[in-house]
N, C-alpha and C positions, 0 to 999 in steps of 0.2 A: 586338420591340419589345415585347410583353407583358411578359417576363423580364425586362427590362430596366429597364421601371417598374416590377414588381413588386419588382427588388432593391433599387432606389432607396426605394421607397415603406418595405421593410422596414427599410433604413438606416437612413432618417430616423424613421420613426416610433415604431420601436419600440428596435434597437441604441444609436443616438445619445441617447438617455434613460435607459439603466438606466448603472448607476453602472461596469460592466464596460466599457462603450462609452465612458463620458466618459474612463474611465483611459486607454484606449487609443490618444483622437485627442490626450489629453497626451503620451503617450510619445512618439509619430508627432511630433509638434509638436517635441517637446525634442531626441529626436534628427535633426531636418532642419535645426535652430537649431546644433547641435555639428556637423553635417556642413557646413554650408555656412562655418562660421568656422574649420573647418580647411583648407577649400578656399580661403580669402581668405588664410590668414594663410600658406602654403605649407610648405615644409618644414623642421624647426625646427632649429636649431643646436644639437650636445648641448653644445655649451661654455657655453651660457647659461644661466642663471636657479641652480636650487639643483642641479642634476647637474655643475657645477668644483667637484671637489673638492679638495684641495692632494694633493701626489703622496706625501707623507710623513705621519707623526702629528704631531699639533699638540702642543706639550710644553709646561708650565705652569710647569717647575720647571726650574731651572739643572740638568744633569746633574752639573756636578763639585760642586755643594754639598754631598754625602754622603747621608744617610740623613735623608728627613723622613716617616718613619712614625709611627704614633702609640706605639709602644711603644719606647721609648729604653733602650739596654742602658747607659747611665749613670747613677751614684746619684744621687737628685736631691740638691740644695745641702743643708746643713743650716740650719735654722732660726738665723738670729741675733737675739740679743737683748742689749738693752745692759746694762751694769755693774748690779746692783740693781733691775733688771725683774723682773716675774713672770712666769718661764718658761713654753711651752707647756704642760705638765705642770702645772705649780701653778695657772694658772689656770683651766684644763679640770678640775682636782678641786676648787678653790674654786667653780667656776660649776654643776656637779653637785650639790655639797651645797648652794647656795642652791636650785637649781632643784627637787630634791628635797623640801627645806622642814621645817617640823614640823608637827604636828597643831596644831590651831586657828590658823593662820596667819591672818591679811586678804590678801586681795590684794595691796593697799598696801607690806605690810612684805616679802611674798613677791618683787616686781618690783625694791623698795628694793634688795632682798639681793643681786639678779642685774645691779642698773643699773652700779655701777663695772667690771663684767667685760663687760660686753655693747657692740655698738657701737650707734649711734641709730637703724640701721637695724632694728635687732632689739628694741631697746625699743621700740619704734613698732607691729611685729609684736607682741610680747608685750600690748601693752596691750589690757585688758580680758580678759586670760587668767584664768585662777583655779587656784590651786594645788591645788585638789581634782580638778582634771584630769590630773594629772601618774600616769602608771602603773605608778610604781614608789615603793619606799621604800627601799633603801638601796643604795650602792656594795658590788658583792660582788669589786672587784679593783681593780689598777693599770690607768693608762689605756695604749692603745696608741698611738703617732704615724705616722700614715703623713704621709711629707714631701712636700709639695709644689712649693713654691720655698722660697728667705729667707724671706720676709713671708707665706706663706700655709702651714697645716695641716691635717689632720684629725685628730681624737681621736677613740678610741671607748673607751666606758669601759663594761666589764658591770655591770648590773645583776641585781639579784632577779628581775626580769620581763621582761627585753630586755637590748638594748645602746642606748647614749647615742651618736649620732653629733655630735660637736660639729665646725665650722666653724672654723677662727681666725686672724684677720689679725693682725699686727703694726702698731701705731701709735704715736706718739709715747710713751705711758706704758706701754708695752707691748703685753701680748699681746689681744686683746679677742675674744670669741667672736661671731661674723656670722650662722651659720644654728645652728639646734639642729634634732635630725631623731629620732627614735624608730623603731628595729628590732625586731619583736619575735622570741623565738628560735623 
């Protein structure tokens, strides 16, 4: 009896007051609750819940619709320009000349030169920009067009210090620059 008493005394005075003892008691309680829950729940049906999988893959594309890949084998449609309106190449060249500016040009003059060739969104983005921040001085070649759709093209213009990338959209008055991006060599 004294051995049992000493064991209980050791358990309550030393073991359960340590961190390890508390952790062991919590683990025993958690396993006890889980075991009791499984006994009460009974055998589980494998067809219930998340384990009920379809017997064939789920398709999200009509398999008869053709190629739905990103890369297309067809050539993109040519951009459409109204008669008498600026072509994308002309718009890109005129915008590049306005964007490069000239020495001594004020910010107002610089932005006024680009305004008739820009979308309202681009005009808003360029407000507060200064012509001194343009990292190039002259165009070094003719623009290269990447046709995307009938109303959207990307123009690449080689400059003396990199490449100017313009995204143009067709509007009622002709082609307008919507995005200006600068790529260093």
